[in-house]
GUZA-664207 format. One record per residue (C-alpha): x, z, y; residue number from 1. Coordinates in steps of 0.05 Angstrom, whole numbers, plus 32768, in hexadecimal, padded with zeros to 4 digits. Layout:
N
> X Z Y NUM
...
This chain:
328
> 86E7 8400 87D2 1
> 86B4 8400 879A 2
> 8671 8423 879A 3
> 868B 8452 8764 4
> 86C5 8468 8792 5
> 8694 8473 87CB 6
> 8669 84A0 879F 7
> 86A5 84C8 8789 8
> 86BC 84D3 87D1 9
> 8677 84E8 87E8 10
> 866A 851A 87B0 11
> 869F 854D 87C5 12
> 8686 854A 880D 13
> 863F 8558 87F5 14
> 8657 8592 87CB 15
> 867C 85B0 8806 16
> 863E 85A7 8832 17
> 8612 85C9 87FE 18
> 8645 8602 87F7 19
> 8647 860C 8843 20
> 85FB 8609 8847 21
> 85F6 863C 880F 22
> 8624 866D 8832 23
> 85FE 8664 8873 24
> 85BC 8672 8850 25
> 85D9 86AE 882D 26
> 85F4 86C9 886E 27
> 85B1 86C2 8892 28
> 858B 86E2 8859 29
> 85BB 871D 8854 30
> 85B9 8726 88A0 31
> 856D 8727 889C 32
> 856E 875A 8864 33
> 85A1 8784 8888 34
> 8579 8786 88C8 35
> 853A 879A 88A1 36
> 8562 87D1 887E 37
> 857E 87EA 88C0 38
> 8539 87EC 88DF 39
> 8521 8816 88A4 40
> 855B 8846 88AB 41
> 854D 884F 88F5 42
> 8503 8859 88E6 43
> 8511 888D 88B1 44
> 853E 88B4 88E0 45
> 8507 88B4 8915 46
> 84D3 88CC 88E3 47
> 8500 8904 88CA 48
> 8510 891B 8910 49
> 84CE 8910 8934 50
> 8498 8919 88FF 51
> 84B2 8949 88CA 52
> 84B0 898E 88EB 53
> 84B6 899C 8935 54
> 84E4 8967 8956 55
> 84F2 8996 8990 56
> 8511 89C7 8960 57
> 8539 8990 893F 58
> 8556 897B 8982 59
> 8563 89C2 8999 60
> 85A2 89EB 898B 61
> 859C 8A23 8958 62
> 859D 8A5B 898C 63
> 856C 8A38 89BC 64
> 8535 8A64 89DA 65
> 84EB 8A51 89DD 66
> 84F3 8A3C 8A26 67
> 852E 8A10 8A15 68
> 8507 89F0 89DB 69
> 84CD 89DF 8A0A 70
> 84FD 89C4 8A3E 71
> 851F 8997 8A09 72
> 84DA 897F 89F2 73
> 84C8 8969 8A38 74
> 850D 894C 8A46 75
> 850B 891F 8A08 76
> 84C2 890C 8A10 77
> 84AC 892E 89D0 78
> 8469 893D 89EF 79
> 8459 88F3 89F3 80
> 842E 88CD 89BF 81
> 8450 88BB 897D 82
> 8451 886F 8986 83
> 846B 8875 89CC 84
> 84A5 88A0 89B4 85
> 84B0 8870 897A 86
> 84B7 8833 89A7 87
> 84E4 8858 89D8 88
> 8510 8870 899F 89
> 851A 8829 8983 90
> 8528 880E 89C9 91
> 855D 8842 89D5 92
> 857F 8839 8991 93
> 8584 87ED 8997 94
> 85A0 87F1 89DD 95
> 85D6 8821 89C6 96
> 85B8 8860 89E3 97
> 85BD 8893 89AA 98
> 85B4 88CF 89D8 99
> 85E3 8904 89F3 100
> 860B 8933 89C7 101
> 85FF 897A 89E0 102
> 8639 8990 89B4 103
> 866D 8962 89D5 104
> 8649 8954 8A16 105
> 8650 8909 8A12 106
> 8629 88CE 89F5 107
> 8620 88D5 89AA 108
> 8635 888D 899E 109
> 8677 889A 89C2 110
> 8686 88D4 8994 111
> 8678 88A8 8957 112
> 869F 886E 8973 113
> 86DC 889B 897C 114
> 86D9 88B2 8933 115
> 86C7 886E 8915 116
> 870D 884E 8914 117
> 8729 888A 88EE 118
> 86F4 8883 88B8 119
> 86FF 8838 88B3 120
> 874A 8844 88AC 121
> 8740 8877 8875 122
> 870C 884F 884E 123
> 8735 880F 8850 124
> 8775 8833 883A 125
> 8750 8857 8802 126
> 872B 881A 87E7 127
> 876A 87F0 87EA 128
> 878D 8824 87BF 129
> 8751 8827 8790 130
> 874E 87DB 8789 131
> 8799 87D4 877E 132
> 879F 880A 8749 133
> 875D 87F8 8728 134
> 876A 87AE 8724 135
> 87B3 87B2 870D 136
> 87A5 87EA 86DC 137
> 8764 87CA 86C2 138
> 8784 8786 86B6 139
> 87C0 87A3 8691 140
> 8795 87D2 8668 141
> 8761 879D 8658 142
> 8796 876A 8642 143
> 87B0 879C 860E 144
> 8773 87C2 85F5 145
> 8784 87FD 85C9 146
> 87CC 8803 85E2 147
> 87EA 8844 85FA 148
> 87E4 882E 8642 149
> 879B 881B 8638 150
> 8789 885E 8618 151
> 87AF 8887 864C 152
> 8795 8862 8689 153
> 874E 8862 866D 154
> 8751 88AE 8665 155
> 876D 88B6 86AB 156
> 8737 888A 86CB 157
> 86FE 88AF 86A7 158
> 871C 88F1 86BD 159
> 871F 88D9 8705 160
> 86D6 88C5 8702 161
> 86C2 8909 86E6 162
> 86DC 8934 871F 163
> 86BC 893C 8765 164
> 86E4 891A 879B 165
> 86E7 8959 87C6 166
> 8703 8981 878C 167
> 8739 894D 877F 168
> 874A 894E 87C9 169
> 8753 8999 87C8 170
> 877E 8993 878A 171
> 87AB 8960 87AD 172
> 87B2 898E 87E8 173
> 87C8 89C8 87BC 174
> 87FA 899E 8796 175
> 8817 896D 87C9 176
> 880F 8995 8809 177
> 8812 89DF 87F8 178
> 8840 89DE 87BB 179
> 886C 89A2 87C9 180
> 8864 899C 8814 181
> 8866 8951 8813 182
> 8829 8942 883E 183
> 87FF 8965 8874 184
> 87C5 898E 885B 185
> 8794 8972 888D 186
> 878A 894C 88CE 187
> 87A3 8909 88E5 188
> 87ED 890B 88F7 189
> 880E 88C9 88E8 190
> 8810 889F 88A9 191
> 881F 88DA 887B 192
> 87DC 88FA 888C 193
> 87B4 88C2 886B 194
> 87D9 88C4 8828 195
> 87B2 88FC 8807 196
> 876B 88E9 881E 197
> 8778 88A0 880E 198
> 8795 88B4 87CA 199
> 8757 88DD 87BB 200
> 872B 88A0 87C9 201
> 8759 8873 87A1 202
> 8759 889F 8764 203
> 870E 88AC 8761 204
> 86F6 8867 8774 205
> 8730 8843 8751 206
> 8718 8861 870F 207
> 86D7 883B 8713 208
> 86FB 87FB 8727 209
> 872A 8804 86EC 210
> 86F1 880C 86BA 211
> 86CC 87CD 86CE 212
> 870B 87A2 86D7 213
> 8724 87B8 8693 214
> 86E1 87A6 8672 215
> 86E0 8762 8694 216
> 8729 8755 8680 217
> 871B 8767 8637 218
> 86E0 8736 8637 219
> 8709 86FE 8657 220
> 8743 8708 8627 221
> 8715 86FA 85EC 222
> 86FD 86B7 8608 223
> 8714 8674 85EA 224
> 873A 865B 8627 225
> 876A 8697 8620 226
> 8777 8687 85D7 227
> 8782 863E 85E8 228
> 87B3 8650 8620 229
> 87D9 867E 85F1 230
> 87DB 8649 85BA 231
> 87FC 8619 85EC 232
> 8833 864B 85F8 233
> 8821 8663 863E 234
> 8840 86A7 864E 235
> 8812 86E3 8648 236
> 881E 86F5 8691 237
> 880B 86B0 86A9 238
> 87CA 86B0 8682 239
> 87BA 86F5 869B 240
> 87C6 86ED 86E5 241
> 87B5 86A4 86EF 242
> 8777 869F 86C5 243
> 875B 86E2 86AD 244
> 8763 8705 86F0 245
> 8742 86CB 8714 246
> 8706 86CB 86E6 247
> 86FE 8716 86EE 248
> 8700 870F 873A 249
> 86B4 8713 8742 250
> 86B1 8754 871C 251
> 86EB 8770 8744 252
> 86CC 875D 8787 253
> 8689 877A 8771 254
> 86A2 87BE 875E 255
> 86D5 87C4 8797 256
> 869F 87B1 87CA 257
> 866E 87E2 87AB 258
> 86A1 881A 87AD 259
> 86AD 880C 87F6 260
> 8662 880F 8803 261
> 865F 8852 87DE 262
> 8695 886D 880C 263
> 866A 885E 8849 264
> 862E 8879 8824 265
> 864B 88BF 882A 266
> 8685 88C5 87F9 267
> 86B9 88C1 8830 268
> 8697 88F9 8858 269
> 86AA 892F 8825 270
> 86F2 8916 8823 271
> 86F7 8917 886F 272
> 86DD 895D 8871 273
> 870F 8976 883C 274
> 874A 8958 8861 275
> 872E 8965 88A8 276
> 8734 891B 88B4 277
> 8718 890C 88FA 278
> 86E6 88D7 88E3 279
> 869B 88CE 88E1 280
> 8694 88FC 88A5 281
> 86B4 8937 88C7 282
> 868D 8927 8907 283
> 864C 8924 88E0 284
> 8656 8967 88BD 285
> 866A 8989 88FE 286
> 862D 896C 8921 287
> 8600 8984 88E8 288
> 861C 89CA 88EF 289
> 860C 89C9 8939 290
> 85C9 89A6 8930 291
> 85E1 896E 895E 292
> 85AB 893D 894A 293
> 85C2 8903 8976 294
> 8608 8901 8958 295
> 85EA 8905 8912 296
> 85BB 88CC 8923 297
> 85F2 88A0 893E 298
> 8621 88AF 8903 299
> 85EB 889F 88CF 300
> 85D7 885E 88F0 301
> 861F 8847 88F9 302
> 862E 8858 88B0 303
> 85F0 8830 889C 304
> 860A 87F5 88C4 305
> 864C 87F7 889E 306
> 8628 87FA 885B 307
> 8600 87BD 886E 308
> 863D 8797 8887 309
> 8665 87AA 8849 310
> 862E 878F 881C 311
> 862D 874F 8845 312
> 8678 8745 883E 313
> 8675 8751 87F3 314
> 863D 871D 87EC 315
> 8667 86EA 8812 316
> 86A4 86F9 87E7 317
> 8679 86E8 87AA 318
> 8671 86A2 87C5 319
> 86BB 869B 87D7 320
> 86D0 86B2 8791 321
> 869C 868A 876B 322
> 8675 8655 8791 323
> 8646 864D 8755 324
> 8620 868A 876E 325
> 85E2 8674 8793 326
> 85C5 8697 87D0 327
> 8588 86C0 87BF 328
C-alpha cells in the first residue's frame, strides 16, 4: 500500500476523532453552564424566600396566627445567621430534601415527582404535533411562495401566534367538548384527554415553527443547487425532501428545541390549568394559592432542570445535524 493510500485511510479516522472530541468538549461545557445556571436559580429562590420580606410569613399558611408563625420560624431555623441558613439550604436541596408540603402532608419532591410524568407526556405530545405541522406546512408553503396554500397557511400561523394559549384552549373546549362532545373538557382520562391540550400546544407553537421553516425553505429554493437539480430533471418532490429539507434541518431543530424550552419556561402551566391536567403547572398554581412554598420551590427547580437539559439536547442535535458547528 502506498503512502498516499495510508494518508487517505488515516484522514477519515482523524476527522471522526475530532468530531467525537468536539461533542465531548461541547457536552462538558454545556454541563458546566447548566450547573452554574441551576446554582443561580437555587440562590435566587433562597434570596426571594429568606431575604425579601419576612421568611417566616412566606413559609406560613395564610391563616396562621402569630404563635404559629413564631413556631414555624424556630422549626425551620429562620432565627439562625444568614450564611448558616444559606449553607443548610443548599445542602438540603442537593441531597433531595425540598422540605415537607403542609398542603399534601408529604415531601414536596414526591408531589412534584408524581406530577412530572404527566407534564412530560403533554409537552412531548404537543411539541411533536407542533413540529410535524410546522415542518410539513412550512416546507410545502416555502416551496411554492405566493400560492393559495402559502397565503392561507401563513395567515393561519400568524393568527395562531396572535392569540393567548389559554384563550385558544378555552375556545377548543367550547367547540370540541361542549358543542360537539368529542373530547373530555378536563382531567386525564385516557388518550382522548390529551388531544385538546396537545392540540392547543401544537397550534400555538407550530405557528412559530411554520414561519421559520417556511422562510428557510424559500431561501434554500433560491440557491443554485436547486436550480441545477431541476435542470437535470429531478422530480420536485425529490429535490424538496432529500435536499431542501435536510439543509433546513438546523433551523428546524433550533426552533423546535426553543419552543420546547418555552413550554417548560411556563407556557405549559397555563394550558395545564385550563384543562385541569394533573401536571407540574396545575400543582404549582394550587401550591401558590395555598402558599405552599416548598412545593413551589421544588416545582421551579425541577422545571429549571428540564430547561437546562432541553437546551443541552438541542445543542447536541446541532452537532448531529451539522458537524461543521464547533463547540463554544
